[in-house]
N, C-alpha and C positions, 0 to 999 in steps of 0.2 A: 504493500500500500504506500509505503514511504517512497518507493521508486516511481509509483504512478503519479504522485502529486507533482514532482518536478517535471515529468514528461508532459503532464496536462498543462502546466504553467507555460512551458516552452511552446507547446502547440498553440495555446491561446495568444501568446505573444506574436508568434509567426502569422497567425490568422489576422491579428490586428494590423500587422504590417502589410499583409496582402490586401486588406480592405482599404488601407490608405493608398496603396499603389493603384488599385482599381478605381478609386475615386479620382486620382490624378489622370488616369487614362480616359475616364468618362469625360472629364473636363476638357482634355486636349482634343478629343474627337469632335466635341461641339464647337470648340474654337476653330479647329481646322475647317469644319463644314461652313462656318460663318465666313471665314477668310476666303475660301474658295468661291463661295457664292458671290461675295463682294467683288472679287477679281473679275469674275465672269460678267456680272452686271455692269461694272465700271467699263470694261472693254466694249461691251455691247453699246453702252451709252455713248462712248467716244466714237465708235464706228457710225452710229446713227447721226451724230452731229456732223461728222465728215460727209456722210451721204447727203445730209440736208444742205450743206454748203455747195455741194456739187449738183444740186437739183436743177439748176438753170442751164447746165451744160450736159446734154444727153451723152456725148462721147465720154466725158469724165465720169458721169454717173455709171455708164456701162463698165468702165474700167474698174471702178471701186466695187461694183456689184460682183464682179468675177474674182476679186482679190480679197476685199475686206470681209464680206459676208461668209464666204466659205471658211476662212480662217477662224472667225468667231464661232461659226457653227461647229467646227471640229473641236474648238476649245470647250464648247458647251457639252459635247458628248464626253470628252475626257472628264469634265467636271461632274457630270451625272454619274459616271462609273465610280469615281472616287467618293462621291457623296453616298452612294449605295454602300460602298465598303465601310465608310464610317458609321452608317446606320447599323449595319450588321455587327460591327465591332462594339458599338454602344449597347446594343441589345445583349450581346454576350457578357459584357462587363456588368451590366445591371443585374442580370440573372445570377452571376457569381456573387455579387454583393448581397443579394437576397438570401442566398444559401448561407453566407457567413452570418448575416443578421439572425437567421433562424437558429444557427448554432449558439450564438451569444444569448438568445432568448432562453434556450434550454439549460443554460448553466446555473440558473438560480430561480427560485420561485417568484421573485420580484421582476424577473426578466420581461414577462409580457406587459407589465405596467410601465416599465422604463423604456423598452425598445418596441415601438409599435410596428407590427408587420402590416403588409398591404391588406386592405379590406377587400374580400372577394366581390363585394357588391359595388364599391366605389372605384376599385382598381388601384393601380400603383400611384401612391402619393396623391390620391384624389382624381387621377386621370384614368379612365377606363379605355383600354386599347381593344380594338376589334380588328377583324380581317381587312377592313377598308382604311385603317389608320395610315397605311403607307401612302395614301393619296395626299396626305397633309405634311409630308416631309420636305426638307430642303431639296432633295433629289427630284421630287415630283414638281416642285416649284420651278427649278431651273430647267427641268425637262419640258415643262409646258412652254416656257418662254423660248427655249431653243427650238421647239417644234413650230412655233409661230414664225421664228426666223427662217427655218428651213422651208416652210411654205411660201414665205415672201421671196426667198431666194429663187425658188422654182418659178414663181410668177414673173419675177424680173428677168430671169434667163429666157423664159419663153417670149417675153415682149421684145427684149433687146437682141437676143440671139436667134429666135425663131420667127420673129415678126408676127406673133399671134395677137389676136384681138384682146384688149385688156380684160374684157369680161371672161373670156375662156381661160385666160392666164390666171385670173383670180380664182376661178372655180378649181382649176388644177392645183393652185397653191393651197386652197382650203383642204382638198382631198389629201394632198401630200402631208400637210401639217397634221391632219387628223390621224393619218397612218403613222407618222413619226411619234405622236403622242401616245398612241396605242402601244407601239413597240417599246417605247421608253417605260411605260407603266407595267407592261408585261415583264420586261426585263427585271425591273425592281422587285416586283411581286415574286417572281421566280427565284431570285437570289435570296430574298428573305425567307421564303418558304423552304428553300433547300437547306438553309442553315437551321431553321426552326420549323419543322414540319407540323408540329402541334399547334 
């Protein structure tokens, strides 16, 4: 029994350290997601300003359309992929922290009063997550904006490169944008469900 006490104390100390590390990782994933989203949106804003200044010159507008928009669009895809990564990482970290908290609650009869676990009715920290919660992540937000950009790029390419009528080009842009958004959301949902099938 005497040997078990020091072992338990060492384990609890290690678990406390692990909890601190996981909290740091959770904070860093959120900070990274915010930074990446800001970089993308700032780049998009700058590109749109440049396009706006070139609006009076069709030739310059065409050049910017085939250079600036595709670059920002690819940056958007890279951003979405990494944002999905950080979402999966954040979910992993939070689940591990919940297990550690459950262990700490079981250490003493006063544990449940001092360390509150998530309420099954209200969800984690008062937020109830469902299967559609992925629609409200930063990845979905950037994916939506990037899909609109992709649709606009297709419309502009059809107008400047293919000589298409503006209405037909706009319809094609809407269809492509909707397809891109669907693909983005399906990718995000598949990645999250692959990591957490329950």
